[in-house]
Residue, then its C-alpha position, 0 to 999 in steps of 0.5 A: m490451524e492454531l496460529s497463536f504466538v505461543t504455538v508459533l514461537p517454538e516453530i520460529l525457534h526450530n524452523p529457520i525457514l519460518l524465521i526467514i519468512l517473518l524477517l522478509s515480511i518485516g522487511i517488506i512492511l518496513i519498505n511499505g512504510a517508507t515508500d507508500a505510507p507517506n503518500a497519505i500525508a504528502a498533500a498536508v506537508g505540500a500545503r504547509s499545513i503541518s511540518p514533515g516531522k509532525a506529519i510522519v509521527m501522525a501518520s505512524i500512529c494512524n497507520f498503526l490504528g488502521v491496521t489493528l482496528m480495521t482488521f477486527v471489522s473486516t478482512a475482505v481485502a486480505h482474503t482477496i490477496m490470499n485467494m488471488v493465486d494458487f500455490g498448489g498443494d505442496s507447502h515446501l514448493a509454496l514456500i520457495a515461490l513465496f520467497a521469490a515473490m517477497i524478494s522481488i517486492i523488496v528489489w523493485s521497491v528499494g530500487n524505486w525508493l532510491f530514486g525517490i519514486s513512489v511505487s505502489q507496494s500493493h501492486c508490487m506484492i500482487a505482481g510478485l505473488t502472481g509471477a511466482s505462482i505462475a512459475l510454480i504451477g507452470g502456467f496461468d492456471a495458477v491465477n484465480w481470475h475472479e479475485w484478480l479482476k478485483v485488482i483491475y477494478g481497484l486500479l481503475a477505481s483508485v485513479g478515477m476516484g482520486f483524480g475525480f474527487g480532487w477536481l470536484f472538491s476543489k471546484l466546490i470549495v471555490l464555489i462555496c467560499r467565493d464570498m469569504v475572506y481568503r485569509k480567514t479560511l487558511n487556518t480552518f482549511g489547515r486544521l481540516q487538512i490535518m484531520t483528513s490526512a490522519l484519516t487517510a493514514f488510518m485507511h492506508g493502514a487498513q488497506d495495505g496493512q491487511k495486504f501485507m499481513s496476508v503475505c506474512l500469514l501465508g508464510i507462516v501457514f506454508a512453513m508449518g506444513g499447511t496450504d489451506t488458508e480459507i479458514v485462517k484468522f489473523p492472530f493479534w500478534v501478527m497485527l501488532v508486529c505488522s503495524l509496528c513495522l509500518c510505523v517504523g518504516t514511515a518514520i525512517g523513509g517518509k521525507r523522501i517521498i513527501k518531497k517528491i509527491g507533496i512538494n515537487m509535483v504541485h504547489m498547493e494552498k491549504w484549501q487545495g491540500f484539504s481537497a486532496s486529503l479528503s479525496s484520498f480518504l474517501g477513495t480509500f474508504i469506499a474501496t476498503i468497505s467494498g473489498l477492493p485491493i487498491s493502491t493508496t499511492h494511486v489514490a493520493t497521487t491522482a488526488i493531488m493531480g486532480v486538485g492541481s488541474a482544477k485550478r489550471v492544467s499547467s499547475v501540475k508538473w506533468e513531467t513528474a506525473r509522467d514518470l510516476f505513471v510509467i513506473w506504475i505501468l511497469t510494476f506489474p510486468g517488472c516485479g512479476l518477471i523478477a518473481f518468476g525468474l527467482a522462483k524458477l532459479f530457487m526451484i532448480v537450486l533448492i529441489 
């Protein structure tokens, strides 16, 4: 199927369903930029290595580069998402289910953002697609369990690598720098943290950008009457639109999440912030090259917890961490049930 901008543009102008799909995709990516992307820079701001304004600009640019450059290298994460569930052979019904999934993502994400809670957009999307496809097919046969298991592996890996790397790097830095003058290390770690935060933002674009491009591409394929996404390639104009939306979302809503994660949960020194940022980058990089769809939110947040715990367990505000864990656990059933209910409702109303 030809999906160049020249080919798709006439369809957008004459097919209102395709236009709505693209607008919903843009809305979801904007929300992702506002609620998820700021996690990449939260540690740097919390350690006072960079101001919130400059951090948001840096994250926006790096997210853009991550989406566009990494997609040329590998689309393994995107294809995992596209093949995770089965929407059947009827493109019209598939569109209805996809509508429901996309709206459920927006409802769940905005609801959490209003309370300053850093929800995983990746898991919102996975839960929404799964709930909607189950409603459409009428059972769990809609789920490709081989691909879905990668989500579970990614969940465990993101939490484990985030916390483990954060704790380990903090201990190593204390050991290596034990004979150094503390004040002389501050500027060095501050600069290193800015660099690793930029790399983390780049990998966020590579991970989450691909996931949401896959949803956008599904909508375009379904709206144009197709259902087979196995051989579909990402056109550059889709990469460009998605990356720009991610940047705008980060600029609009980044400060709220930065305050919740980087400032309120753990008070960090610059060397601790560097440990958290380095942990987030390495965890996300390892998962991306392995083709695992992970939550960058989980990696970044648990890295901060690991860093705080390495100093002393009481330095982490576990009440804040507990609230985050509860939302993470509730995202799968919560967003999935919303998508399931909306898909059933839409099929009754629109068929």
